[in-house]
N, C-alpha and C positions, 0 to 999 in steps of 0.2 A: 429573342426568347430563350434561346439556349444559354446564353450568358446569365441571364437572370435565374434560370434553373440552377446552374452551377452555383450561384450566389447563394441561392437557397439551400442547397445541399451543405455548403460550407457553414451556413448559419445553423443548420440543424445540427451539424456534428459539434458545434461549439456551445449549443444551448441545450443539449440533451433532447432535442426534437420538439421543443416548445417554441411557438412563434406568437407573437401578440395577436389577439382575435379580435381587435378593434375592426368594426365593419364599415361604418359610415363616417370618414374623416376628411373635412374640408381642408385645404392647404397640406396635404399629407407629407411633404417632403420638409416643412418647417421643423426646427428643432423645437418648437413650442407646441406641435401637434402632439396628440396621444400616440404612443409607440404603436406603429402598424406595420404590415408586412412589407410593403414597399419601401417605407422609411428606414426600417432596421437592415434592410439589404444594401442601402447606399454605400456604406463603408467598404463592402465587399465588391462593389462595383467601381470603385476609384473616386467616388464622391465623398465630401464632408458635410456633416450636419451643422454648417455655418450660417445658414439663411442666404448664402451667396453662391455657393457650388451649383451649377445645373445637373439636373437628372440627364443622364447621357443615353441611356438604352431603353427607357420605358416607353417611348412614344414613337411610333412609326412617322416620319416626316410626311408621308402621303395623307395622313388623317386629317381631317378638319378638326378645328378647336371648337370645344363645348361653348354655347353662347351663355349657359347657365353658370358654369363652373370653369372660366377659361383658364388654360395652363399658365403658370408663372415660372420663373427661372428654376425654382427648387421643387415645383410639384407640376409635373408634366408627364401624363401616363395615359396609356390606351390598353391597359391590362387589368384583368380582374382574377384573382386566385379563387379556387374552390374552398368555400368556408367549412365543408364537411372534411376535407383533407386536411385543412389547418388545424383542425380539432384533434387530430390523430398524429401519432409518430408515423412515419412513412413505412417504417417495418410493419405497421399494423393493416396497411392497404392490401387487400387481396386483389390479385391480378394488376400489379401497378402497372403494367404495359397497357392496360386497357381503361385506366381511369385518368381523366384530366385533371392537373393541378392548376394550370394556368390558361386562360383564353384571352382573345383580342376583344376589345370593344370596337365599335365603328367610328369613335371621336377621342380626342385628346382632351384631358380634364385635369383640373387640381383637385377634384374628389376622388378619395379612394373608396371603392365599393368592392366588397365580395359577391361574386356570382357563380354558382348558387350561393344565396345567404340563408340566414337563419330565418325559419318561419315565425309566425306571430307570437309564439311562446317559446324562446330559446331553451327553455329547460326541457322541453319535449323532444329535443333532439331531432327535429324535422327541419326540412329546407324548402326554399321556393325559388323561383326564377332562374333555373338553369339555362333558361334563354329568356328574352325580353321583347315579346311582339306588341307593338302599339298599333291597334286596329285603326284607330283614327288617321294614322299616317301610313298604314299599310307597309309597316317597315319593321325588321328584325334588327335590333341594336347591339346584339352580341354575336361575336364570331361573324360579323359581316363587314370586314374590313376590306376585302379583296376579292372582287368577282363573285359575290354572294358567299363569300366563305371567310375563313380565319385561320390563322396559325394556332395550334395548341401545343402545350408541353404536358406530357404524361408523368405519372409518379416514377416511373423507372428511368426518367431522364431523356427519353428521346421526343424530338418535335415532329410534327406533321401537319399538314394542311388538310382542312375539310370544308367542304360546303355545309352551311348551317342546316340545310334541309336534310342532310344525311345523319345528323347527331340525334342521339337518344338520350333520355335520361341516365341509362346505364353508362354511357360515356362518362358521366360524372359520378359514378358509383351510387345512384340512386334509383329506386323504384317507388312507384305511387303507394298510397296507404293500404291497397290491396294486394301489393306485392308484384304489380305488372310493370314491365319496361314500357315507357311511354315514347312514342316517336315525336319529332317536331311538328308542331300542329300550328296554324295560323290563326290563333285566337289568344286574346290576352287572359281568358279563363284558364288556357293550357299551360301559358307560361307562369301564372300565379298559382297553379295547382301546389298542394303540399306533398312532400316525397319524404322517404325515410332512406336510411343507408341501405344498399343492397347486401350487406354483410354485417 
């Protein structure tokens, strides 16, 4: 994840801080896919967009493969960037040491998703699903890759591990619509609540 963050910073410097904002992209590493965060970083990580070169650092080998969107040679990841951060230049993020830019999923997939993602109307500048709890399964899908937690990369470049139950909306630079920080809660309603930037 530290390697991915270094690639992100190199890409930022060469693109004036602008990254593709595609959110839901199947087969993200294909040269025919819409430009997306994971795709544009591949050249900075030693891969080519030739539909043959494997993605090397996006997926922890201990993670199970998604049954809905199984990984392919060129699209194999277990990472989700924070859409709120991607919409801003890194220099605009207040408290960069406290805001997550990249977190782990608990599966490897060929589908690229941002989490948190834009809420129902992207023009409103609100976000949802900084975590994804599925009540029917009694399971958290994000930052639950290793012993009920996951590795995180923050906007200042440092990486850290956290149990998912210790995360809050503020770790992703978000507060709810009344301005309150929301802790992790084991309900789908909480994970699908609408949030706004904390700054």
